[in-house]
C-alpha positions in Angstrom: 53.2 58.2 -68.4 49.9 56.3 -68.0 46.9 58.5 -67.8 44.7 58.4 -64.7 41.7 58.1 -66.9 42.2 54.3 -67.5 41.5 51.3 -65.3 42.1 47.6 -65.8 39.6 44.7 -65.5 41.1 41.3 -65.2 38.9 38.2 -65.4 39.9 34.6 -64.4 39.3 31.3 -62.7 42.0 29.0 -61.3 44.7 30.7 -63.4 47.4 30.1 -60.7 50.8 31.4 -61.7 49.4 32.9 -64.9 47.2 35.3 -62.9 50.1 36.3 -60.7 52.1 37.3 -63.8 49.0 39.1 -65.1 48.3 41.2 -62.0 52.0 42.0 -61.5 52.2 43.3 -65.1 49.7 46.1 -64.5 51.4 49.5 -63.9 51.4 50.4 -60.2 49.6 53.7 -60.9 46.7 52.1 -62.7 43.7 51.0 -60.7 42.7 47.4 -61.3 39.8 45.1 -60.5 40.0 41.3 -60.6 36.7 39.5 -61.3 36.9 36.0 -60.1 34.6 33.2 -61.3 34.6 30.6 -58.6 38.3 29.9 -58.3 39.3 27.1 -55.9 43.0 28.0 -55.9 44.7 31.0 -54.2 43.7 33.5 -57.0 41.5 35.7 -54.8 43.9 35.7 -51.9 46.8 36.6 -54.1 45.0 39.5 -55.8 44.0 40.9 -52.4 47.6 40.5 -51.1 48.9 42.9 -53.7 46.1 45.4 -53.2 43.9 44.6 -56.2 40.2 44.9 -55.7 38.4 41.6 -56.0 34.8 41.0 -57.2 33.4 37.5 -57.0 30.7 36.4 -59.5 27.5 34.8 -58.3 28.2 31.4 -59.7 24.6 30.2 -59.2 23.7 32.3 -62.3 26.2 30.6 -64.5 29.6 31.8 -65.5 30.5 33.6 -68.8 33.5 35.7 -69.6 31.1 38.3 -70.9 29.3 38.6 -67.6 32.6 38.8 -65.7 33.8 41.7 -67.9 30.5 43.5 -67.5 30.6 43.2 -63.7 34.2 44.6 -63.8 33.7 47.7 -66.1 30.4 48.6 -64.5 32.0 48.5 -61.0 34.6 50.9 -62.3 32.0 53.2 -63.8 30.0 53.3 -60.6 33.1 54.2 -58.5 33.4 58.0 -58.5 36.9 57.8 -57.2 38.1 56.2 -60.5 36.5 58.5 -63.1 37.8 56.3 -65.8 37.2 57.1 -69.5 38.9 53.9 -70.7 38.9 50.3 -69.5 41.6 47.8 -70.4 40.3 44.3 -70.4 42.8 41.5 -69.8 42.3 37.8 -69.5 43.9 36.3 -66.4 46.2 34.1 -68.5 47.8 37.1 -70.2 50.5 39.5 -69.2 50.4 43.2 -70.2 53.3 44.7 -72.2 54.9 47.5 -70.2 54.3 50.1 -72.9 50.9 48.9 -74.1 48.5 51.2 -72.2 50.4 54.4 -73.2 50.3 53.3 -76.9 46.7 52.4 -76.7 45.6 55.6 -75.0 47.5 57.6 -77.6 45.6 55.8 -80.4 42.3 56.3 -78.6 42.9 60.0 -78.1 43.8 60.4 -81.8 40.5 59.0 -83.0 37.4 59.9 -81.0 35.3 57.5 -83.0 37.3 54.4 -82.1 35.5 52.2 -79.5 38.4 49.9 -78.8 42.0 49.4 -79.8 44.1 46.3 -79.5 47.6 45.2 -80.4 49.7 42.1 -80.9 48.8 39.3 -78.5 51.5 36.6 -78.5 51.7 33.1 -77.1 54.2 32.8 -74.3 55.4 29.3 -75.3 54.6 28.8 -79.1 57.3 26.2 -79.4 55.8 23.8 -76.8 53.1 22.5 -79.2 51.6 22.9 -82.6 48.5 24.1 -80.9 50.2 26.9 -79.1 51.9 28.0 -82.3 48.6 28.0 -84.1 47.2 30.3 -81.4 50.1 32.6 -81.8 49.4 32.8 -85.5 45.7 33.3 -85.0 46.3 36.4 -82.9 48.4 38.1 -85.6 45.6 40.0 -87.4 46.4 42.9 -89.8 46.9 46.4 -88.5 44.0 48.8 -89.3 40.3 49.0 -88.8 38.9 45.5 -88.1 35.5 43.9 -87.5 36.3 42.7 -84.0 38.8 42.4 -81.2 39.6 39.6 -78.8 39.4 39.4 -75.0 42.3 41.8 -74.5 41.6 45.3 -75.6 41.4 48.9 -74.4 37.7 50.1 -74.6 36.2 53.6 -74.4 33.7 53.7 -71.6 31.3 55.8 -73.6 31.2 53.1 -76.3 30.6 50.3 -73.7 27.7 52.4 -72.2 26.2 53.0 -75.7 26.2 49.3 -76.5 25.3 48.2 -72.9 28.4 46.1 -72.7 28.8 42.5 -73.6 25.9 40.0 -73.9 26.0 38.2 -70.6 24.5 34.9 -71.9 27.2 34.2 -74.6 29.6 31.5 -73.5 31.9 32.2 -76.5 32.2 34.8 -79.3 31.1 37.7 -77.0 33.7 40.1 -78.5 32.5 39.9 -82.1 29.0 40.3 -80.8 29.8 43.5 -79.0 31.9 44.9 -81.8 29.1 44.2 -84.3 26.6 46.1 -82.1 29.1 48.9 -81.7 29.5 49.2 -85.5 25.8 49.7 -85.8 26.2 52.7 -83.5 28.9 54.1 -85.8 31.8 53.1 -83.6 34.8 51.2 -84.9 37.6 49.0 -83.7 41.3 49.4 -84.6 44.3 47.0 -84.4 47.4 49.1 -83.8 51.0 48.2 -84.3 52.3 47.5 -80.8 53.0 44.6 -78.4 50.0 44.2 -76.1 49.9 40.9 -74.2 51.6 37.5 -73.7 49.0 34.8 -73.6 49.6 31.3 -72.1 47.3 28.9 -73.9 49.0 25.8 -72.5 47.3 23.6 -75.1 49.5 20.5 -75.1 47.1 17.8 -76.0 44.9 17.0 -79.0 41.9 16.7 -76.8 42.3 20.3 -75.4 42.7 21.6 -78.9 39.6 19.7 -80.0 37.6 21.4 -77.2 38.9 24.8 -78.3 37.8 24.2 -81.9 34.4 22.9 -80.6 34.1 26.1 -78.7 34.9 28.1 -81.8 32.1 26.3 -83.8 29.7 27.1 -81.0 30.6 30.7 -81.2 30.1 30.9 -85.0 26.7 29.3 -84.7 25.6 31.4 -81.8 26.6 34.6 -83.5 24.8 33.8 -86.8 21.7 32.5 -84.9 21.5 35.7 -82.9 22.2 38.2 -85.7 21.0 36.4 -88.9 21.7 38.3 -92.1 23.1 41.2 -90.1 25.9 39.0 -88.6 29.5 39.4 -89.5 29.9 38.2 -93.1 33.2 36.5 -92.3 31.5 34.5 -89.5 28.7 33.5 -91.9 31.3 32.2 -94.4 33.1 30.3 -91.6 29.8 28.7 -90.5 29.0 27.6 -94.1 32.5 26.1 -94.4 32.0 24.2 -91.1 28.7 22.9 -92.3 30.0 21.7 -95.6 33.3 20.1 -94.5 32.1 18.9 -91.1 28.7 17.5 -92.1 27.3 17.9 -95.6 30.2 16.6 -97.6 31.1 13.6 -95.5 27.5 12.5 -95.1 26.9 12.9 -98.8 30.1 11.1 -99.6 29.5 8.2 -97.3 25.9 7.9 -98.5 27.0 7.7 -102.1 29.6 5.2 -101.2 27.0 3.0 -99.5 24.7 3.2 -102.6 27.6 2.4 -104.8 28.6 -0.6 -102.7 25.0 -2.0 -103.2 25.6 -1.9 -106.9 29.3 -3.0 -106.8 31.7 -3.2 -103.8 34.5 -1.7 -105.8 32.4 1.3 -106.7 31.7 1.9 -103.0 35.4 1.6 -102.2 36.4 4.0 -104.9 33.8 6.6 -103.8 35.1 6.4 -100.2 38.7 6.8 -101.5 37.5 9.9 -103.5 36.0 11.3 -100.3 39.2 10.9 -98.4 41.2 12.3 -101.3 39.0 15.4 -101.3 40.0 16.1 -97.7 43.7 15.4 -98.5 43.5 18.0 -101.3 42.0 20.5 -99.0 44.8 19.9 -96.5 47.4 20.5 -99.2 45.6 23.6 -100.4 45.6 25.2 -96.9 49.2 24.1 -96.3 50.4 25.6 -99.6 48.8 28.9 -98.8 50.4 28.9 -95.4 53.8 28.0 -96.9 53.5 30.9 -99.4 52.9 33.2 -96.4 56.4 32.3 -95.2 55.9 29.4 -92.8 58.0 26.3 -93.1 56.6 23.3 -94.9 56.3 21.0 -91.8 54.3 23.5 -89.8 52.2 24.3 -92.8 51.2 20.7 -93.4 50.3 20.1 -89.8 48.4 23.4 -89.7 46.4 22.3 -92.8 45.6 19.0 -91.3 44.4 20.4 -88.0 42.3 23.1 -89.7 40.5 20.4 -91.8 40.1 18.0 -88.8 38.9 21.0 -86.8 35.8 21.3 -89.0 34.4 18.2 -87.3 35.1 19.6 -83.9 33.6 22.9 -84.9 30.5 21.2 -86.3 30.0 19.4 -83.0 30.1 22.8 -81.3 27.7 24.3 -83.7 25.4 21.3 -83.3 25.5 21.8 -79.6 24.5 25.4 -80.0 21.5 24.6 -82.3 20.4 21.7 -80.1 20.4 23.9 -76.9 18.5 26.6 -78.8 15.8 24.2 -80.0 15.4 22.5 -76.7 15.6 25.8 -74.7 18.6 24.5 -72.7 21.0 26.7 -70.9 24.4 27.0 -72.6 27.3 25.6 -70.6 31.0 26.4 -70.9 33.1 24.4 -73.3 36.4 24.4 -71.4 39.8 23.5 -72.8 42.4 25.2 -70.6 44.9 23.1 -68.6 45.5 24.1 -65.0 48.9 25.4 -64.1 
C-alpha cells in the first residue's frame, strides 16, 4: 500500500499519448502535479480532465526541465494538505511501474541517509531502432550506491531542501549537478533492484540521435565548467574523451596529413588512412567490449560505430556550451524528441 507521505511531479511538453500513459500510471491514491512547459497539444486539458493539478511555467523566462521540477516539488512542499516527505519525479514520456513507489519507499525508509532512489528504466520499444536500444542499455546502471540518478527518481524532500533543488539554468545534466551537491552535504543516491519506468524515446532517425548526443556533450561541458576539479570524475573523463576523439586527434591527424602531402602526396594519403584506421580500431575495441558483455555481434558493431561518431556530436555540444559561456549568451534547449 502506497504511503500518503509521497507525491508525484510529472513534467512535460507536447508529449501527447505518452503523457496520457504517464498520468494514468500514477496510483489513484497518490497526489500528483503536472508541470507543463508551453504545450500546444491537449496535455493540459487531459491532465485536468483526470483530476491532476496543473502548473504552467512562465515560458518568458526560458524553459528547463530543472526549473519545471523545482516548480513542482516546491508547490507540493508549500501545500499543507499534502505534507509529503518524498517526491517521485517522472518525465512525461515515461510510465510508472505499478509496484515501484512501494519498493522505493521501503528503500528510503531503510536508509535515512539516502537522498534519492531509482530503479530500472526501460525503453518501451527498444526494437524499433538502434538508437532506442542504446537508450535502453544506457539506463541499465549497476545496483548500489551511484554518483547520480536520471530524471525519474524518488527524492527525499529534506534532501531537496538542503540542496535547494535543481539548478534552474541548466538545460541538460541537471541531475548529476544536484546529486553532486547532495553528496557534498553527506547524502547519497542508490539504484535499487526493481522495475521503475517505461520510457518512450522514439528516436528513429540519425538526426534525432545526433541531437541527443550533442545535448550530452553540452551537459558534460556545463558540469565541468560549473564544478571544475570538484566535478564528477567520470564526467571529467568523458569530457576529455570527447575533446580527444572529437577535436584534438582529427585536427592533428588532418594537419599532419596536409604537411605530409606538401612533402609527398603519398605520405599525406597514408597519414589520412592511418587516421581513419585509428577510428576503426576504436570502433572494434568498443564493439568487442560490448560483445563480451553478452550482446550480439551486429548490435555491438553498430553500437561501437555510433559511440565513436557520437564524439563529434558531443564535441559540437561542448563547443556550444563554451561559446555561450564566453559570449555570455543564454543557453537554449537542444531538442531531439519526436512528437507522437
